[in-house]
N, C-alpha and C positions, 0 to 999 in steps of 0.2 A: 292672540288678541296681536291682531297686527300692528303693523306699524303705524296706519293713519286715529289710528283709535288711541296709541299712546302720545300717539301726538298730542291730540286735544286733550290727553288726558295729565298729559305734565302742564297746559298750558295752564286747564286749570288750580292746576296747584297751587304753580306758579301764580295768579293770580290773589287766591286765598293768603296765599306765605303775606305779597306785600301791604294785604289788605287788613290783616292779623297786626302787622308792623305799624300801621297808621291808627289804629283805634287807640294805644296807650297813648297819643301826640295828639287827636283830637283831643282827646278827654284833661289832660293835661291845660292844653290852652285853652278848656272851655271854661273850667275849673280855677283857675289861676288867672287867668285875661280875658276872659269873658270876649274868648272867638269863637263863632262859631260856623262851623264848617259846612259847606252844601254843593250839590251837583242840580246845576239848572234848579235852584228853589226845593230840593233835594236834603234838607237835614244831615249827618253823617252822626252827631254828635249821638252817642247811646246806642250805636246801632251794633248789627253783628255783622263778618263777613262778607257771609253770604249780600247784607244788604248792603251791603257796600259796592260788590260785584252790581249789583241789578241798578244802581243805581248809576255808574257807570255805562252798563248796556244800556240803559232809559238812553241816556245820551247820544245812542244811533238815530233815533227818532227821532234826533236836535238836527244833531249836525253831521245825519247820515254814517257817519265813522264810532266805534265806542271808542270812551274815554280811556286812552292811556295810565294803567294805574302808575305803572314810571312815572308817567310824567307828576301826578299828582302825588306820587305818595314822595318826589322827591320836593314838591314844594310843602307841606308838610313836614318834613325836617328840617326845609327853609327854617320854615318860621318856627320849631320850636328852638331853633337856634339864636334866632331874631328875637321870640318873644318878646309881640308889640303888644300895641295896647287894645280895650276893647273894638271890636270890628264884626260882621257877616261876609262871609267869604264864600263867594262861590268857584270854589274852584274850577269849573271849565270855563268861563270865564280869564279866568285869571292865567292857567294855563293856556291859552289862546293868546290874551291882550300878550302874552308874555313870545310866544313864538313871534306872533307879529310883530315884537318891539326890536329883532334881532339881536338882539345883548346873547351873552353869553354866561352872564355872573348872573345867576339867580340871586342870589342873596343879595346885593347891589342890587339890582333891581326895585324887590321887597321893601329892601330898607324907605329906596323912595316911594313906592307906593303905598304901601302901610301906616296909621298910623303911630307916636312916637308913644311908649308906655308911658302911664302916671306913674309917679314912684314916689305923689303925696299920698302920703298912707289913710290908706281904706276909711270910705264910708260906712254908712249900713246902709246905704240902698235907702229906698224909697214905702212904704208901708203898704200895704194895701187892702181893703177889704170887702169881702163879697156880701152882701146883703140880700140874701136868698140861695138857696143851691139846688135849685133843679139842674132840670138838663142845663144850659147854661153853665150858669152858676159852677156843677162840678167841672165842665170842659175847661172856663177860666182857672179852675185850680190848675188840672191837671196841667193846660199850657205854663203856667205863670211857674209851677214846681220846676219846670221841664227848662223852664230859662232860668234857675236861680241861678244853675253858675256859682261863680266867686263869694255870690253873697249885695253887692256893688248896685245891681240891678232892682228888680220891682221882689221884693219878698212879702209873701202874702201868710198877714196876722191874723185874721180870723175873720169867720163866717156868722149870721147873725140868721138865725132862724125862728121859728116858730116849734116850742117845746110838739111833739109829736107821739110819743108815747114814753115808755119807763124805758126802757132801753133805743132813744130817740140815737143819742151818739153813737151806738154801736149800729145803727140803720145805715145814720150818717156816712158812719165810716166803709162798711162794705156796698155803698151806692157808688162813692169814688171808685173802691179797689174793683171792682166788676160790673162793665156796662155789656148790656147787650146787643151793640149794634158797634161799640169803638173798642168794643175786649178789653179786658185785663189794662190793671193800671202800670205800667211799667217803672216797677221798681218795691219798697215796701209801704205796710199801713200799720199804725200800733195807734190804739186805743186807750190814752192814760184817762179813764174814768175819773177819778178824784180831782184830775181838775180839769174837765172838761175841755179835755187836749186833742186832736189827731196828731199822730208823726205822720209822716208821708214824706219819705227818701231822704230825713233830718231837719225837715222845715216843720217848726211848731206851728201849730190851728190853732188858736182861740176858739173854739164856739161856742156865742154869746147866746142863750135866750132871750128874744122879746119880741112885741108885739108893735112894739112904736119907736119910731126912729129918734124920735128925740129923749126919749128914756137907758140908751146907750153909756154908760161909764169907759169911753173908750182909754184915759188915763188910768184907770186902774189895773189896764192889759199894758203899760209903757206905748199903745199906739200915739204915735206920733206925727204931725201934716200927713194924713193918709188919703189915696183917695178911696175911694168909696163907688163899687158898682154896682145898681143897685138894678137885680136881674127878676126882681118882683113884678114889674108891670101894673104893681098896684098905685103908684102915682107919677103921669106922666107931663106933668105942668112945672114951672116953674116956684109954685107954692106950696106941693104937695114935696116934691121932693128935698126943698130946701129945709127940710123939719131936720135931714140928716145934721147939716150945719151946726144945729144948733146945740152942741155940746163941741167942746175943746178935741181932739182928735183929729178929724175931717178936714183938712181944706176943700176937697174938691170934689163931686160929684159926678157917676157915667151912666145913664140909663143903656140899658140892652134892650132898645125899644122905641119906635117913633116919635119923637118928643112931642109932645103940644105947645101951640103958641109962640114966645119968640125967642123958644128954645134954638139954639145954633145944632142941626142933626150935622152931625158927617162920618165921612166915610172915607179912611184914610184914604191917602195918595190921589184924595180928589180937590176935599174943598182942608182941611187939616191943614195948614198952614192960616188959615180963617180964626184956629182957637187963641185967641189974646190973655194976657198975663190975668185978666179978671172978672173972667168970664167966669165963676164957680161951676157953672151947673153944666153940662151938654149933654146929649144922646147921639149914640151910636148910630142910630135908622134902624133899620131894619133886615134879614141877613139877603132880602129881596132888593132891596136898593140898595144892597152894598158890591149884592151880583150884576148891576144892570147897570148903575153905573159909570163904570170905569169903561164899559165896551159904549157905553155910550155918549163917552168924550173922547175917544179916541173916532170913534164915526165920524162924529159932529164937526169933532177939529179937522180931519182930509177931506170929508166930502158933505158937510155939514147934512141938517136933519129938519126936514120943512114940519112932517110930523109922526104921527105914530105909537103904535098900538100895544103892548104888553101884554101877551097869556104868559103865566106863570100854572105850569102842574108845578103842585107842591105835595110833601107828605103831607099827611097827619099829620097835627100837634095834641096836648097834652087838650088844648080848650076844645076838642072836639071830647062829643062821649065814644067810650067803646063801642055796647049796646042802648038800641032806638032809645032813647028817652027824653024829658024835661028841657031844655035848654035857651034863655033866653036869645041867643043868638038863630037871626034865620041860617034853616037847614041843618046847622053842626047837629043837632039834637041827633042826626040819622048816625046809624053807625060807621065808621069811620074803619072799621075793618073792613066794612065791607062792602061800601060805596067807593062813587067821584062825587064830590061834592061841590055844587060849583058852589062858591066865595067872592066877596071879597075883600082890595085889597089897596091898598095907598100908595104901594109902594112909585107906581105910574107920579104921580102928585108931588110925593116924599121927593125923585130923582129933584127937580127943582130948586130945592131947599138947600142944595148940594151944588148944583150946576144952575144957575138961577135963569139962563138960556132955554132953557126946555119948560117955562112960565107956558103953560096952558096947551101945550104940543105932545100930549103925551095921557095916551088914556091906556085902563087896564083893567082885569080881571083875576081871580085865580079860580082853580080847580084843585080839590082836595082829594089826593089819592090813597090807595092802601100801602102805600109804604112807608117805611118809619122815617128815613134819614135820606139824603140827597134827592133835590130838584129842578127845574130844566122852566129857563126864562124865554119862551118864545119872544123875537125880537120884531116885528112885521111895519119897518119903516120908510118912510117917501124922502130919499133925498135931493140935497139941491143943485145933483150934477148926476147926469149916465157915469155906471162906471160896469165893473164884472167882477164876476163873484172869485176871479184870480187874485184881482187888484185888495177886493177886499179880507182876503184872507191872506197875503202876502203883508197884510198892514196890521189884520191884528197876532199873527204870530210872528214878526219882527217886533214888536209890543213886548210879546209875550215872553220872548229871549232879552232881549238889551234894555228895551223901552223903562222908563220912566216907572211907569205901570206893572213893570215884569212882580213882584212880591203880590199885583189884584186881580191879573189875567192871566191864565196860564191857557193854553191851543194843545189839541188834539185830531188828528188826521186816523179814526181808528175805525172800519165796517165791520167789528166785532164789539165793539165798545160799548159797557152798558150802564145803569143806574152804581148798580154799588158797585163798582170799577174808582169812584169818586169819594169812597165812604172815607174822611180822615186827609184832606187834599184839603192847603193850608191858604190856598188860590181864595179871592172873594167869588170867583166865574174862571167856565173854563167852557172858550169857547170849540165849538163841537165842524167845524172846517168843513167835514163832506156832507156837511149839512145844511150849507152856506145855500143859498138858491137866490139868485139878481137876475133881476130882467129890463136893465134899462136903470130908471134911478129908485125900482124899490127892489129892498131888498131884506130877505127874512133871515134872520143871522139867530142861531139855537146858545144858549149857555147854561151850561150844569151849573149844576154848585150845592155842596154841602153845608147843610141851611144852620147844620149845628155849629159842625168843626171847623171851618170854612170860614161864617161870619165869627164865633169866638176866637179865632185869628184876629182879624180886624180889630175887635175890641179892643186886644192885647199891644196893638202895636198901635193905638190910642193910649193905650197905659202909659205906654213907654213915650210916648211922644211926650205925655203930662208932664211924667216925670223927669223928660232929657234926659232921659237914659237913653233913647235908640240908639244901640250900632250905628255906625258909619258904612255903608255898601261896598264891597271892592269884588270886584272895580264900580266904579262908583255909576248910576244911573243915567242914565239919556235922557237931556233934558226932553 
């Protein structure tokens, strides 16, 4: 082995050592203080040394240089000494902010920057109930369990489903444990048959069987002031969803589908500030609406959008037939596994529910395609002024890195990337910068999105906002 090869191997081993030292500190800060660490939005909690090194290496695509592990390791060690209050800490941005500050006192800088730890007695957090346990329900369960931390945030207390078979509980647990798209559950799952309980990473989830929202006695399970997330789609208006509020234990209801009537359709990051204390029933809109609305807001704020068309290339869903069979919907009876299926989408009109300035400006269609997850929205827009491809991309990339919508919008430039590369993305949408087309005042922007996981992350952000437990971002999100 030549000297150059030895040098590369030693450098790799040094990175491994630093990452291994960080892991117990990252875990302790998360469990005891609800401090969540990430690198450009990629969480480091519960990750392996290789995952941590990979996240640091990813920074090259953004900052042109790999994020030095010795810098972030020093920050993590300092945080462990300081023991701050709950926060979402982006180590890449925090490291840059510290370098730019010119300070040589890392502990002092962090003490001034970070929230102080709360010395009051810990609370019980906020109870969450999932009504329905399909694709979105199970992903919400995974994310909430992963976010449990000290237990002072969101606590998943129960799921409510219709009994499907004699071994229903075991089947539900297995569907949570194994997922064909998103892989195995990150942890351990145990079934307590006698109590109708699933234990997931120590989180006790009561399984309640019911077909009537008004008949569930949540009080008998000790569930209080809970936020209920309705994943069934059976009720889409305030009247139907209000049934959940008829029994004590449930304070608010969040629908994971576009709401009808006067329901506030919330796209977190865009209009969540419009939520008021007296609004007990809310909608998290649709996956497509969540993917495109933040991008449209940025483009409208910077360039103005006169009108546009949204074409969604969307993975098939459970609503379609696997093979040709009767379906009450147009075209959806034809095999989802064999066909591209032209379908309607309300996402274009739904944008206006979060951004009223888009009322009447957008049209839209959807093409369902034979892939199980990850979709794409093509935004064909007429802008209010002429611009260039470089300017549009620069604006979107800046927002994705440091803007107020950086937890909603991601940005990539790769001529090799394809849909499966975005499975598990926690952003609402990812702009494909190389695909952007701009001619004068006409722009075409391509937005990838994990229509399951990315959307579920947006839903959890709303739940955290409703619970008053969304951690502060450090560095702070720009306005």
